[in-house]
N, C-alpha and C positions, 0 to 999 in steps of 0.2 A: 318079819323083817323090817329094820328100822327104815322108817319114813325119810326122805331126805329132800332137801332143796339143792339141787344141783341144777349143772349148765345148761338146762334143757333147751333145745331151740332160741339158745342166745342169739341175739342181734347183734347189730355194729353199735358202737359206743354213742352213740346220740348225745328251865330258873324263878313270900317269903311265905305259901299256906295252904296246907291242909292234910292228907292224912290215909291212911289205910294200915288196917293191919289186923292179923289173925294170928296171934303168937301160940307157935307150938310149945308149951313147956313153958319155965320161968324164964324171966327177962335175963339177959346176960348181961351186965356192967363188969367194967374194970377201968382202973384209974390211969393205966399204963400203955402206951402203944406197944402192941402185939406185932413183930414183922418175921414174914418165913420168904425164903426163896424157893424159885423152883427151879426144876432140872432145866437149865438153859441150853443142853444140848440136843433138846429135842426141838428148839425151833427151828422151823424150815429153813429161813434165808436168813441174813444178816440184815442188819435194819441201815435205812441211811437216813439221818435226822442232822439237821441245821448245826446242833448243840447234842451231844451225847447224852444220854439220859442217866449214862453212869457219871456224870460230872455231879448228878445230885447225889449227896451220900445218905445214908441210910438215917445218920444223928440228923442231916437239915429235914429232911422228910418226916421222921418222928418227931421232930418238934414242932413244925408246924402242926400236923394233926394233934398232938398233946394241948398244943396253945389254941389250937380251933374248938377242940372239945370244950376247954376248961371256959375259954370266953363266951360262949356262947350256949353251955348247958342251961343254965337259970334264965334264959328269956322264953317269957311266958305271951310273948306275941303271937295272934292266929287263933285259931281255933280247927278242931277237926271235920272233915266234911260230913257235914251231917243228913246230906239228901238219900245216902246209902247207910241203914242203920248199921252193919257190921262195920262200918269205918267209923262212924260216930262214938262206936263203945271201946275204939282200940285207946291202952295207955297213953294219954299225949306226952307222958315225961320220956319216954322211950326216944333214944338218941344214939344211932351208930354213925360210925365215918368210916370208911374202908377206902384203902389207896391200890392200884395195881399198876405195876410201871410195866413198860415194854419189854424191858427186859426180865421179866416175870419175879419181882419183888411184890411182897404184900405187906400192908402196913394196916393197921385197925386199932381204932379203940372205941369203948362204948357198947351197946348193943346190937353187936354186929350178926349175932344168929337169931335176932329176932326176925320172924316173916310180915311180911305183908303184901297183898296185892299188888302187881306191879302199874296195875288200871294204864293209863296213855304211854307208859315207857315200852309199852310193847308195841307200839306204834312204829318204833324206830328198827324192830327185829322183822315184824313182818315187811316193812318197805325193804329190807338189805332181802328177803324173800323173793319177793315179787322182782327187786332188779337182778338176783342170781338167774331167775325163770326166764325174763325177756331181757330189758336192758335200761339204761339211764332215759334213753329217748322214748323208750314206750310209757315209763311213769310218766314224761312229763307228759306228753301227752294224752296219755288217759287219764292222769289224776291231778295231774298239774302241781306247781311247786312253788306258787308264791303265796304271801302272807297275805290272810284277807282284812286286816283291820276290825273284824268283828269278833264275837264271841266263839268259844270252840265250837259252840252246839248250835251255830245260828244258821235258821234256815230261810232267811235273808242272803244271806251268802250264795245259796244255792240257786236262788232265783233273780239276782242283779248281779255276780261275777260270769262272765262269760264261760271260766274254765268250771263252773257249777259246784265240783269237789275242790277246786282251789289246792290242795296241798296234803300230804298223807297224814299231819299230825292235827289238822280238826278232824270232829268227829265224821261227817260225808264224806270225806278222802280218807279216812282210817278204813271207813266199811266198805267202800269202792277199791281200797286195796285188797281188802280179807277178800273181795268177790274176785279180784284179779289173780288169785293164788291158782295156777294150774291144778285140777282136782277134778276128779267124775262124779262126786258127791259130797254131801258135807262132811262125813267121816273120814275121808280122806283128807278133806281141807284142813281140817281140824288138825290129824296128826302130822300135817306139813309143817303145821303153823308151830306147832308143840316142838316136834324134834330138831324145827331150827333153834328155837329158844335154848331148849335143852344141850346144842349144839355149841351157843354162842356161852352158854355158862359152865360149860363141862362136866355138867352133871344134870341127873333128871331131878325137874322141877316138878312139883306137886299143886293140883289145883285146890285153891282156897273153896270147897263148897258153897260155905257160908255166903260167903261174898257175892258169889257165882247167881246163887238162888235170890239173895236181894236185889239184883240188879235185873236178871233176865225178866223178873216179874213185875218190872218198872222201867222197862225201856221203849215207851211208848214213843218218845220223842224221834229217840234211834232209828225205830220202825218208819215213822214219818219221813226223817231225811232220806233214809234209802228207798222208799215209794217215788219220793219225787226225784230223787237220782234216776230211778228209773224211767219216769218219764222223760227222761232228757237223754236216755241212752247212756247214762254214767254209771252204770250198775253191770256187772260183769256174770251173775249169778242170780239166782233166786233172792231177792233183797231182803226177805225176812230171814233166811237162810245164812246169807252174809251176817247179817245182825246177829244172830244168836251166835255164832262161831267168833265174831268180835267181840262179844261180851265176855264170851270164855275165855279169849286169851287173854283179856285185861283182869280175870280173876285167876291168872296164875301166881301163885306165891315164889316171893323172891326175899332174900337177905340184903343189906349194904353190901356184903361180901360178894353175893350175885351178882347184885348193879356193876359193881366195880370190874369183875373177871369179864361180863358180858362187853361193858363199853372196852376194855382193852383190846379186844378183838378189833374195834374200828382204829383204837389209837396205834394199832401194831398191824396198820394194814390189812386187816383179814385174817391174821393169824391169831389164834388163842394160845398167848405167852405162856401159859402155865398148862395147856394139853400139847402145842407144839402143832396142832393141827390147822390148816386152811380151812375158814370156815365161809369167806365168800371170797370173792377177786379183788386185788387191790387196787383195781381200776373203780370200782364199785363206793369205795369208802368214802373218796371227795363228794360225790355228789349226796350221801346220808347226811355227811358231816355238815354240810351246808343247808339243809332244809333243817337240822339241828339250830344252825346258828340264826335263821329267820323265823323260824316259827316254834321253836321247843318249850319256851315257857310263855305258850297264851301270848297274851298282850303284853307281857313284862320282858318278851325276847330282846326287845331293841336296848332295853336296861341295862338286862344281863350282860350280851355282849358288848353294851359302850364299857363295861366294868371291868371285863374279864378278857374280850374278846375271843372266846372261847365255846365251841357248839355244846351245847346242853340240853336235856329234855326232862319234865317234870311229870308225875303224876299224883293225884288226888287223893291215894293211898299213903301219900307221905314222901314217897322217893325223889330221888333228885340226882342225876347221872351227868356227870359233867367230862368231858373229855380234851385233854392237850395232845392232839395229833402228831405221834409221833415219839409221843414221852409217855404219859399215864392216864390212867381212867381213875374218877372219883365216885364211889356210889355214898350216898349221905341217906339213911333215913328217920325222920323227924314227923310225925303224924299233923301238927298243926300247920294250916295253912293261910296264907295271904289273901287278901283281895281278890287275886288273880288265879289262884286255886294252885300256887306254889310252896312248898314248905318253907316255912320262915328261916328256920334254924340250916337246914338244909341248902338256901342260897347262902346264906352267912357263912358257915363253914365252907363251901367249895371256894367260894370267892375269896374268901381268905387264904387260903392253902396256895390257890392258884396265883394270887398276889405277893403273899410271902415267899413264896420259890421262884418268883419273877418269871412266871409260863405263860403270861400274855403273848401270845406270838407276835401281834402288833408293836409291842415295846422293842424301840430300836434299840436298846441298851443291852441286849444281849442277842 
C-alpha cells in the first residue's frame, strides 16, 4: 500500500555553482524548445491569480527559454562539487531547462532527460511533508524559519543561535525536519518521504545508489550536527537514523523536468497541474515559499531575491528550482557551481526567464 503524508493530527494555522548527476543513458540535447500541454480538465479547482498565466503565450515562453539556453550554454564558470566523488564525475557540459505553468503547459530545452541527485532541493518537499502532518506553527516552533547568516553546514549556528536548527534548509534544520516526520521506524520514515516526493513529481523517482553510497559513508559532519541537536532537544527521532534517511532523500534522482513539475505544485497552490491531484493544502504553500525566498540559495539567497523577487532552492547536484507563485515553475540542471554552492548557469537561466517574462512579483508594472 502506498505510503502517504496526509493530514494526520493537523493543528491550527500558526539561487551560480555546482553539481551532481548520475546520467542514466546518453545525454539528451536539443536546440529547439519542446512544449506540451497537459489535460487541464484534471485540475481540481480554478486558479485565482492577479495576472492570468494564460496571458503568457506559448511563443513568449518558448523564446525566453531558447534565449536563456543559447545565452548561457557556453558559460564555463564554476566547477562541479568535488567533495562527493559521484558529483565530481558528472559531465559539466550538461544543461537543461524546463518550465511548467500552473495551467499545465510544459516547455523544455537541452538535457532535460539527464538524471542527477536532488540534494538540498529535497528539503523543500520534506518541509511540505511535515507541514502536512503537523502545521506551519509546529514547523516554526520545532525547526525554525530564520536565515542563519552562516554556512549551510555550520555547527556554530547550532551552538550560538537560540533556535538551534534555525530553518529547514540548512543541514541541521533539514535533519531535524526528517526526524519530525511522524513514523514508527526508519523504513516507514523513508517510505513516507519518498512517496511524498513521488507525488510532487507525478511519477516514481529512483534512488542514485552511487551518490548515496558516496555520501552515507562520509557524512560525519552531519552526524555530529544531529548529535549536537539531540543534546539541545531539537531532534525528534534517533539522530543517526534521521541523518541516514536525510542522506538518502538527498540521493533521489530527478531531471530538470521533474524539478519543474514538483515546483509547479507549489506555484499552483498545492495541486499538481499535470496529474490534477492535490498534494498539499493550499494554506501551507505560502509558508514553504517564504522559507525558500529567505534561505533557498544558501548565502546568496538575498541577492537572488533582490534580482528576481521569487522563491528558489538549489542543490549541489546542479539543480535550481525557481517558483513564480500562481504562474509557473522553472527547473534547471547544470552541474558547475559558484562559491555559494549554487548552479551558475542555473541561476543565470532562471533569472533571465523570470525577468524576460516580467514575472517579478514586486514589479509594479504588471
